[in-house]
C-alpha positions in Angstrom: 0.0 0.0 0.0 2.8 2.4 0.9 4.6 1.8 -2.4 1.3 2.3 -4.3 0.8 5.7 -2.5 4.4 6.8 -3.5 3.9 5.7 -7.0 0.7 7.7 -7.2 2.3 10.8 -5.9 5.1 10.4 -8.6 2.5 10.2 -11.2 0.8 13.4 -9.8 4.0 15.3 -9.7 4.7 14.5 -13.4 1.2 15.9 -14.3 1.9 19.3 -12.7 4.3 22.1 -13.5 7.6 23.0 -12.0 6.0 26.0 -10.5 3.3 23.8 -8.8 6.1 21.7 -7.2 7.5 24.9 -5.7 4.1 25.7 -4.3 3.9 22.3 -2.7 7.3 22.9 -1.0 6.3 26.4 0.0 2.9 25.5 1.5 4.1 22.2 3.1 6.7 24.2 5.1 5.0 27.6 5.5 1.5 26.8 6.3 1.9 26.6 9.9 3.2 30.2 9.8 -0.3 31.4 8.8 -1.6 30.6 12.2 0.1 33.8 13.1 -1.9 35.7 10.4 -5.2 33.9 11.3 -6.3 31.7 14.1 -8.9 30.3 11.6 -6.2 29.5 9.0 -7.9 32.0 6.5 -4.9 32.2 4.1 -6.2 35.3 2.3 -6.8 39.1 2.9 -10.0 40.4 4.5 -13.0 42.6 3.6 -14.1 45.5 5.8 -17.7 46.2 6.3 -18.7 48.9 8.8 -20.5 47.3 11.9 -19.7 43.8 10.7 -15.9 43.6 10.9 -13.4 45.1 13.2 -10.4 47.3 11.8 -8.2 46.0 14.6 -9.2 42.3 14.6 -7.8 40.8 11.5 -9.8 37.5 11.6 -13.0 39.7 11.8 -12.1 41.0 8.3 -10.8 37.7 7.0 -14.1 35.9 7.9 -16.0 38.8 6.4 -14.3 37.9 3.1 -15.6 34.4 3.5 -19.0 35.8 4.2 -19.0 38.1 1.2 -17.8 35.2 -1.2 -20.5 32.9 0.1 -23.2 35.7 -0.1 -22.6 35.8 -3.8 -23.2 32.0 -4.2 -26.8 32.6 -2.9 -26.9 29.6 -0.7 -29.7 29.0 1.7 -30.8 26.2 3.9 -31.4 23.9 1.0 -29.1 20.9 0.4 -26.0 22.0 -1.5 -22.5 21.0 -2.4 -19.5 23.4 -2.5 -16.1 23.1 -4.1 -13.2 25.2 -2.8 -10.6 25.2 -5.5 -7.3 25.7 -3.7 -8.6 25.4 -0.2 -5.6 25.8 1.9 -6.3 24.5 5.4 -10.0 24.7 4.7 -10.7 27.9 6.6 -13.4 29.1 4.2 -15.0 25.6 4.0 -15.3 25.4 7.8 -16.8 28.8 7.8 -19.4 27.8 5.2 -20.2 24.6 6.8 -20.8 26.3 10.3 -23.1 28.9 8.4 -25.2 26.4 6.3 -26.4 23.3 8.0 -27.3 21.4 4.8 -24.1 22.2 3.0 -21.4 19.7 2.2 -17.9 20.8 0.9 -15.0 19.3 -1.0 -11.7 21.2 -1.2 -8.5 20.6 -3.3 -4.9 21.5 -2.6 -1.5 20.4 -3.8 0.0 20.4 -0.4 0.1 17.1 1.6 0.5 19.1 4.8 -2.6 21.2 4.2 -4.5 18.1 3.2 -3.6 16.1 6.2 -3.9 18.8 8.9 -7.0 20.5 7.2 -8.9 17.2 7.3 -8.2 16.9 11.0 -9.9 20.3 11.4 -12.8 19.1 9.3 -13.3 15.7 11.0 -16.5 16.5 12.7 -18.0 18.4 9.7 -19.4 17.4 6.2 -16.2 18.3 4.4 -13.1 16.7 3.1 -9.9 17.9 1.4 -8.3 16.1 -1.4 -4.7 16.3 -2.6 -5.3 17.4 -6.2 -4.6 20.0 -8.7 -7.6 22.4 -9.1 -6.7 22.6 -12.9 -7.5 18.8 -13.2 -9.6 17.3 -10.4 -11.2 13.9 -9.9 -14.5 15.8 -9.0 -17.5 14.7 -10.9 -18.9 16.9 -13.7 -22.0 19.0 -13.2 -22.2 18.1 -9.5 -21.6 21.2 -7.5 -23.9 24.0 -6.7 -21.1 26.6 -6.2 -17.3 26.9 -6.3 -14.9 29.3 -4.7 -11.3 30.3 -5.5 -9.9 32.7 -2.9 -6.4 33.8 -3.8 -5.7 30.5 -5.5 -6.0 30.8 -9.1 -3.2 33.2 -9.2 -0.9 30.4 -8.5 -1.5 29.0 -12.0 -1.6 32.5 -13.6 -5.4 32.9 -13.7 -5.3 30.2 -16.4 -8.3 29.4 -18.7 -7.6 25.8 -17.6 -8.8 26.8 -14.1 -11.9 28.3 -15.5 -12.6 25.4 -17.7 -12.3 22.9 -14.7 -14.6 25.1 -12.6 -17.2 25.2 -15.4 -17.1 21.4 -15.8 -17.8 20.6 -12.2 -20.6 23.1 -11.7 -24.3 22.4 -12.2 -26.3 24.5 -14.7 -27.0 27.7 -12.9 -24.2 27.1 -10.4 -21.8 29.9 -9.7 -17.9 30.4 -9.5 -16.8 33.1 -7.2 -13.2 34.3 -7.4 -11.6 36.6 -4.9 -8.1 37.6 -6.0 -5.7 40.4 -7.1 -5.6 41.3 -10.8 -3.7 43.5 -13.0 -5.6 46.5 -14.5 -3.2 46.6 -17.4 -0.9 44.2 -19.2 2.5 43.4 -17.5 4.5 45.1 -20.2 2.6 48.3 -19.5 3.6 48.6 -15.9 5.9 51.4 -15.0 9.2 50.5 -13.4 8.2 50.6 -9.7 5.0 48.6 -10.3 6.8 46.1 -12.5 9.3 45.5 -9.8 6.7 45.0 -7.1 4.8 42.8 -9.4 7.9 40.6 -10.3 9.0 40.3 -6.6 5.5 39.4 -5.6 5.3 36.6 -8.1 8.7 35.3 -7.3 8.2 35.1 -3.5 4.6 33.7 -3.5 5.2 31.3 -6.4 2.7 32.9 -8.7 3.0 32.3 -12.4 1.4 35.7 -13.0 -1.7 37.8 -12.2 -4.3 37.9 -15.0 -5.4 41.3 -16.5 -8.9 41.8 -15.3 -10.4 42.5 -18.7 -8.7 39.4 -20.3 -10.0 37.2 -17.5 -13.5 38.5 -18.0 -13.2 37.7 -21.8 -11.9 34.1 -21.0 -14.6 33.3 -18.5 -17.3 34.3 -21.1 -15.4 32.3 -23.7 -15.4 29.2 -21.5 -19.3 29.2 -21.4 -20.1 31.2 -18.3 -23.4 32.9 -19.2 -23.1 35.9 -16.7 -19.8 37.4 -15.3 -20.1 40.1 -12.6 -17.0 42.0 -11.7 -16.6 44.1 -8.5 -13.6 46.1 -7.5 -13.3 45.8 -3.8 -9.7 47.1 -3.4 -10.6 49.8 -0.8 -12.6 47.1 1.2 -9.5 44.8 1.2 -7.0 47.7 1.9 -7.5 47.7 5.8 -6.3 44.0 6.1 -3.4 44.7 3.8 -2.3 47.4 6.1 -2.0 44.8 8.9 0.9 43.2 6.8 3.8 45.3 8.3 2.6 44.7 11.8 2.1 41.0 11.2 5.5 40.8 9.6 7.2 42.5 12.6 5.4 40.5 15.2 6.0 37.1 13.5 9.7 37.9 13.0 10.1 38.7 16.7 8.1 35.6 17.7 10.3 33.3 15.6 13.7 35.0 16.6 12.9 34.8 20.4 11.4 31.4 19.9 13.4 29.0 17.6 16.1 31.7 16.8 15.7 31.4 13.1 13.3 31.8 10.2 12.7 29.0 7.5 13.5 29.9 3.9 9.8 29.3 3.0 8.8 31.7 6.0 11.2 34.4 4.5 9.7 34.1 1.1 6.3 34.3 2.6 7.1 37.5 4.5 8.8 39.1 1.5 5.8 38.3 -0.7 3.4 39.8 1.9 5.7 43.0 1.9 5.5 43.1 -2.0 1.6 42.6 -1.9 1.5 45.7 0.2 3.7 47.6 -2.2 1.7 46.4 -5.1 -1.5 47.6 -3.5 -0.1 51.2 -3.5 -0.1 51.1 -7.3 -3.8 51.5 -7.6 -3.8 52.3 -11.3 -2.0 49.0 -12.0 -3.3 46.6 -9.4 -6.7 45.9 -8.1 -8.5 43.4 -5.9 -11.7 41.9 -7.3 -14.6 39.6 -6.6 -15.7 37.9 -9.8 -19.1 36.0 -9.8 -19.6 33.7 -12.9 -22.8 31.9 -13.7 -22.8 28.6 -15.6 
């Protein structure tokens, strides 16, 4: 059995890109660091809503992002099935399962660590995490009422392959909701400082690229999504991004006074967070969007 598992993992590795293997290494080693960012393991930025989220409590904004994403799926108390494409430790899945009693959820991640530890956190809930590539899953066609991708599709460059796979697994009328950063112009049109921040961000967070928002809209429609709605929520996300320098400082001090060193993956994660902050300051070049696409 053990040799079969190893053989299957070798096949999986051959099916994914070199960048994907870097992502596996990154998240296998750095995921535990996200506990410092979010006690709920929300591995994304937040959404600020007056009277619903607290500017000074990061998890309040991170969970509000979960709420906003799920709100656009229009789930209610009816039986439904959710796919989280690039689920991390399953933070969004757990939020959704706590909110909707008749919901079931399946998440996919390339990280063995995230799969194992995330399933432990889901053990008492109607959800499971699979170690799979979100561009090529074993999930059945036309089976899901909704799918989410929160800061995950960027790891494959907002590829049409991701949109194709999401379209395949959704039922007719099902929705895909993407929450992510996108370019407002093509990479070659970025000015020097924006281009530098963009390159460093991609390097340190193992992103193939960020899609240009207009191109992404065209690709979703070309894939067959009948209705694509795009919301620029950059100003809503900005308060959580401003937590980055304080989180970095606190994390570094905690590590140095604890273990006395920082792992290579942790350093990349911290540098990526810093360049995410710098990129966010170039508001004419970068934006954070919620995209809702209906099959």
